[in-house]
C-alpha positions as CSV (number, residue, x, y, z in Angstrom):
1,M,0.0,-0.1,0.0
2,S,1.3,3.5,-0.7
3,I,0.3,6.7,1.2
4,I,0.0,10.1,-0.5
5,T,-0.1,13.3,1.5
6,K,-0.7,16.9,0.3
7,I,-1.9,20.3,1.3
8,V,-4.7,21.9,-0.9
9,T,-5.4,25.6,-0.7
10,L,-9.0,26.4,-1.4
11,G,-10.8,29.4,-2.6
12,T,-14.4,30.2,-3.6
13,T,-14.4,28.1,-6.7
14,A,-14.4,24.3,-6.6
15,T,-10.9,22.7,-6.3
16,L,-10.0,19.2,-7.0
17,L,-8.7,17.4,-3.9
18,E,-8.2,13.9,-5.0
19,T,-9.3,11.3,-7.6
20,G,-10.5,7.8,-7.0
21,V,-8.5,4.5,-7.7
22,P,-9.4,1.0,-7.2
23,E,-9.3,0.3,-3.4
24,G,-8.4,3.9,-2.5
25,K,-9.3,5.7,0.7
26,V,-9.0,9.4,1.3
27,T,-8.9,11.2,4.7
28,L,-9.3,15.0,4.9
29,L,-8.0,17.0,7.8
30,R,-8.8,20.5,8.3
31,D,-6.9,23.5,9.3
32,A,-8.9,25.8,11.5
33,S,-9.4,28.9,9.3
34,A,-12.8,28.5,7.7
35,D,-15.5,25.9,6.9
36,V,-15.3,24.1,3.6
37,F,-17.8,22.1,1.6
38,I,-17.0,18.8,-0.1
39,G,-18.7,17.3,-3.2
40,G,-18.3,16.8,-6.9
41,I,-17.2,19.1,-9.6
42,D,-20.3,21.2,-9.2
43,V,-19.9,21.7,-5.4
44,T,-21.0,25.1,-3.7
45,T,-21.5,26.4,-0.3
46,A,-25.3,25.7,-0.9
47,N,-25.1,22.0,-1.9
48,G,-21.8,20.7,-0.4
49,F,-21.1,18.6,2.6
50,R,-20.0,21.0,5.2
51,L,-16.7,20.1,6.9
52,A,-16.3,22.4,9.9
53,T,-12.9,23.8,11.0
54,T,-12.2,21.0,13.4
55,D,-13.8,18.1,11.5
56,V,-12.0,15.0,9.9
57,L,-13.6,13.1,7.1
58,S,-12.6,9.6,5.8
59,I,-14.1,8.7,2.5
60,T,-13.6,5.9,-0.1
61,C,-13.2,7.2,-3.6
62,Y,-13.5,4.5,-6.3
63,Q,-12.0,4.6,-9.9
64,G,-13.5,7.5,-11.7
65,D,-14.5,9.4,-8.6
66,A,-13.3,13.0,-8.2
67,L,-13.5,14.8,-4.8
68,Y,-13.8,18.7,-4.8
69,A,-14.1,21.3,-2.1
70,I,-14.8,24.9,-2.0
71,A,-14.2,27.5,0.8
72,S,-17.0,29.4,2.6
73,S,-14.5,32.4,2.6
74,G,-10.8,33.2,2.4
75,T,-8.2,30.5,1.3
76,P,-8.2,27.7,3.9
77,T,-6.3,24.6,3.5
78,V,-7.2,21.0,3.6
79,R,-4.7,18.3,4.4
80,V,-5.2,15.2,2.2
81,L,-4.2,11.7,3.2
82,A,-4.8,9.2,0.4
83,T,-4.1,5.4,0.7
84,R,-3.8,3.3,-2.4
85,D,-3.4,-0.4,-3.0
86,S,0.1,-1.1,-4.3
87,A,-1.4,-2.4,-7.7
88,S,-3.2,1.0,-8.3
């Protein structure tokens, strides 16, 4: 299994966080500067899943999936930890 980590800075337009692969799992860790909203390419603050400043989210992204986020304000960061099957 391989592990990928990165920091993604968000703004007020949808930003790609991670794409899915077979047997891939993604954990999002938030920095405490502003709420963010998670969803697909069309995510907005109105339709996205709210991730508050102290929340942690673990999600499985399958091949073909793409996980996006948008900030409610400012330029907060999201720390992404993704695990991948070695064959992926």
